[in-house]
N, C-alpha and C positions, 0 to 999 in steps of 0.2 A: 203794356199796362199791368198785366198780371205779374210780370217779372218785378216791377217796382213795388207791388203790394207784398210779394214774398220777401223782398229785401227789407222793407220797413218792418214787417212782422218779426223777422229774425233779429233785427237790431234791437227792437223793444224787449224781446225775450232775453237777449244777452245782457241788457242793462238791468233787468229785473234780477237775473241770477247773480250779477255782480254785486248789487246792493244787498241781496240776501246773504251772500257769502261774507261780505264785510261785517254785517251785523253779527253773524255768528262768531267770527274771529274777535270782534270787539268785546262781545260778551265773555268769551273765554279769557281775554286779557284782564277784564275787570274781575272775573272770578279768581284768577291767579293772584292778583294784587290783594284782594280781600283775604285770601288764604295766608299770604306772606305777612300781612299786617297783624292777623290774628296770632300767627306764630311768634312775631316779634313782641307782642304784648304779654306773652307768658313769661313770668319771672321764675327762674330756676335758682335755688339756693342750696348751700351746704348746711348740714345739720349735725348735731351731736346729742347724745343722751346724757343728761346731767347726772353725775354720780359724785360721791365723796371720794377724793383722791389726795395723796400727799402733796403738800405745797411747800416750796422753798422760797422764803423771802430773800431778795438779792440786793446787794449794794454794788454798783458798777462804777469803776473809776479807772484812771490811767496810772501806770506806774513805770518804774525803771529798774532793770536788773542791776544787782551789785554783787560782784564776786566777793566771797567771804574773806579772801586774802588778796590784797593789792598793795604794792609798795613801789615808790620811786627810788631806784637804785643810784647811788652816787658814791664817789670815793670820799673817805673821811678827810683826806688832805688834798690840797690843790696840787696840780702837776700836769704834765703832758701825757695824754692818752697815747699809749704806744700801739695797742692792737685790740680789736673787737673780735670776739669769738662766736657771736650769735647773730641771728637775723630775726626780723619781726615775724611773729607767728610760731617761732621755734619753741618746742617744749624742752625744758631743762630740768634736771633733778637737783635737789638740795645739795649744795657743795660744788656744783659745776662751775667752771671758770667762765666769767662773763667778759671781762676786759682787764687790761693791765696798764699801769702807769710806768713812766720812765723811772727805773730803779737806781740809776747811777748815783744821784746825790744822796739818797737814803742809805745806799750801800756804804758810801764814804762816811756818813754820819755814824753808822753802826761800827765801822772799823775804828774810828776815833774814840767812840764811847767804850769799846772793848779795851782799847789801849789805856784809857784813863782808869778803867776799872782794874786792870792789871796793876798799874802803878799804885792805886789806892789800896789794893790788897797787900802789896809789899809793905806799904807804910803801916797798915794795920798789924801785920805780923811783927814788924820791928817794935811797934808800940807795946804789943802784948809781951814780947821777950823782955823789953825794958821793965815790965811790971812783974817779971819773974815767972812767966808762963812759957811753955814750949809752943811748938807749932800746932799741937792738937788743941783746937779751940773748944772741943767738948768739955775740957777741964776748966774753962773760964766761966765764972758765975755769969748768969744771964744778964743781970743789970750792968755789970762791969763791961761785958762784951758789947752791949748796946751803946754805952758811952764811948767806948773805944772806936766803934764803927763810925759814929758821928764825928768825933774829933779828928779822926784820920782822913775824913773825906770819903771813906769807903761806902757809906750809906748813900750819899748823893750820886756817886759814880755808878753804883749798882742800879739805882733808879733810872739814870740817863741811859744806861745800856739796855735796860728792859724797854724803855720808851722807844729807843732807836730800832730795836728788834721788831716791836709792834708796828712801827711806821713802815718798815720794809715789808712786813707781811701784808699790810693793808694796801700795798701796791697791786695786789691781786684781788679783784672784785669777784666774789663768788655768790651764787644764788642762795639767799637765806632760807628759801623753801622751794619746793617743786612747783612749777607753773609754766605759763606761756609768756614769751617776751613780746612787749608792745612798746610803741612810741620811742624808738631809738633816736636819741638826740646827739649823742657823742660822735665825733669823727676822729680817726687816727691822726696823730701828730698835731693835735690841737688841745688847748685847755678847755675842759668841759666841766660844767657843774653837774648836770644830770646826765647819766648814761642812758637809762631806759626805764621802763615800767615792767614789773613782773606781776603777772596775774595768775592766781590759782583759780581756774575756772572749773574745778572739779565739784564745786558746790556754789550755790547762789542764794542770796537774799533778794527780795523785791521790796522796794520802798514805794509807798503810795500814800495819798492824802485823801481824807474824807471830810465832809462838812461836819461841823460840831453837832448839828442836830441828827446826823446819821451815826454818831459815835455810839449811841445806845444799841445799835445793831451789830457792833463789832466787839468781840471778846477774845481774850488771849486763849490760844488753843483752837480757835475756830478754823475750819477748813476754807481754803480759797482756791479758785481756779485761775490759772494764768495762761493767756494766749498772746503770742507775739503779733504785733501789727502786720508783719510781713507774711504771716501764715496763721490766720485765725482758726484754721481747722485743727491745728496742733494745740492740745490742752495739757497743762502740767499742774500737778497737785501741790499745794503748799499749806502751811499752817501759820497762823498769826503768832509771832514770837514776842513782839514788843509793841507797846502803845506809848507814844511820847506824851507825857503829862502836861502838855502846853498847847494852847490854841494860838496860831500865828496871826499876823495882822490881817490876813485874808479870811479868817474864820475857819482855817483848816487844821486838822490834826494829822501828824505823820504816823503811819503804821508801817511796821516791818514784819514781813512774813518770810519763812524759810521754805525753800523748795525741797521736795522729797527726793528727787534724783531723776536720772534718765533724761538728761538735757544736753546731749552732745551738740545739738544745733543752736544752742543759746550762747550769746557772748555778752561780756560786761558792757553795761550802758544801754542795752537794747530796750526799746519802748514796748510795753506790753499792756494788755487790758486785764484788769483784775476784777474778778467777781467773787465777792464774799457771800456765802450762803448760810442761811439759818433755817432749819427744819421747824415748821410750825404745826405739824400734824395734818390731819385730813380735813379738807374743805371742799366747797363747790368751786371747781376751777374751770375757767373758760378761756379761749384765746382772746387776746386783746381786741381783735377785729369784731368779736361778738358784742362788744359794749360800745355804745355811742352816747353822746351827750345831747339831751333835748330839754330845753327850758331850765337849764341849770342842774339837771338831774342825770344820773347814769341810767341808761335804758338798755334792756335786751329785748329781743323778739323771740317768743316761743311759737313753735309750729303747732297749730291745732286745726284739724279738719280742712286742710288746704288753705289756711289763712295765717298771716303773721299777727301775733297778739302782742301788743305793746305792754312791757312789764318794767316797772321801776325797780332798781336794785341799788344797793350800796356796795362800793368797792372797799373791802376790808384790807387787802394787801395787794401788792403788785410785784412782778419781777420782769425780766427782759421780754418774755413772750406771753405772759398770762396774767389774769386777774383772779383773785379769790373773792367771790361775791356772796352776798346775803340778800335777803329781802330788804326793801327800803323801809326804814323805821318811820320817816316822816309821812310817807304815802301809805303806810300800813299794808305793804304788799309782801307776799311770801313766794318762795321758790321751793320746789320739792324734788327729791331724787326721782329720776325717771322722766322729768320734763324734757321735751325735745327743744333744743335751743338752736336758733339759726346763727350760723357763724360766718356768713359771707353776704355781701350786698346790702348790709344793714343801713347804710347811709341813704339808700333810695327807697326804703320801706316806710310805710305808715301803718297805723293800727288798722287791721282788716284787709291789708293788701293780699290778693290771691297769689299764692306761691306754689311751686312744685319742687320737692326735693330732687336733687340730682340722682 
């Protein structure tokens, strides 16, 4: 009987300890959860101190590179292309041989023309002797010599010989300027209209178009930055060289800028991004993420005593990354140098939200 009492007492004690332990553990879990919730409710933000700094207004658009010299090369006369001496991508100097035509027919034409010229020269000499002059034509008056050349057929024969000589020389197609060979279309032993394209890629222009209402921000001599789409980290400097005085049917105006140099990686026709910049002096400049729209107004949040303070502003100018801001005229608000502006998480903020700078 005593043994049963001891067992019952031990069982009750075990149950009491078990419930006591569970209560303590549950309290610890609830305490940790409250701590995590409090930690998650804290809003951390990035800030900056508002100061006057230089601002560049930017017009951003797409453009295309254009080599300053580019020509489609072809023979002046039709014929069979005998041989090509270049390959695509090859650099050639001015005067280098590109291709040749079959010369046999033009060689025969030249020989015939030279024979006709010789006969006409003999006839001219006979005519001058008949007029009482010797073989020294320098003694013949100029006007008389001209009439004798025409009537003897010498003038026409000399012209045909010169033409035949030029036709033979034009069977050799040479580079009119130094550059790189592209777009070879000709094939040996065939009639070909175009042989290839020659591109002088030692210098480039870039052509781009802007909206007519942006034209006020573009001026001749203005600097631009050019970045290829395939490598936007590479930036090249250029200068606006020409503004086309016409708006096209899409409301765009064509601008041409000249690149300054150092562009070995660029090729003709490459698509690029063009940024035209204009220095506007010093202004209050903030990142674009610092400005949000609320109720149709632009708003920034200033940091004061652990809180976000709602402040209306006007955006005076913008570029790719930044806004130049002032106080809001309609709301009669002001901003001052030294204000601490919140630059991150603004979409989730309200006036008076407790925040902590990172």
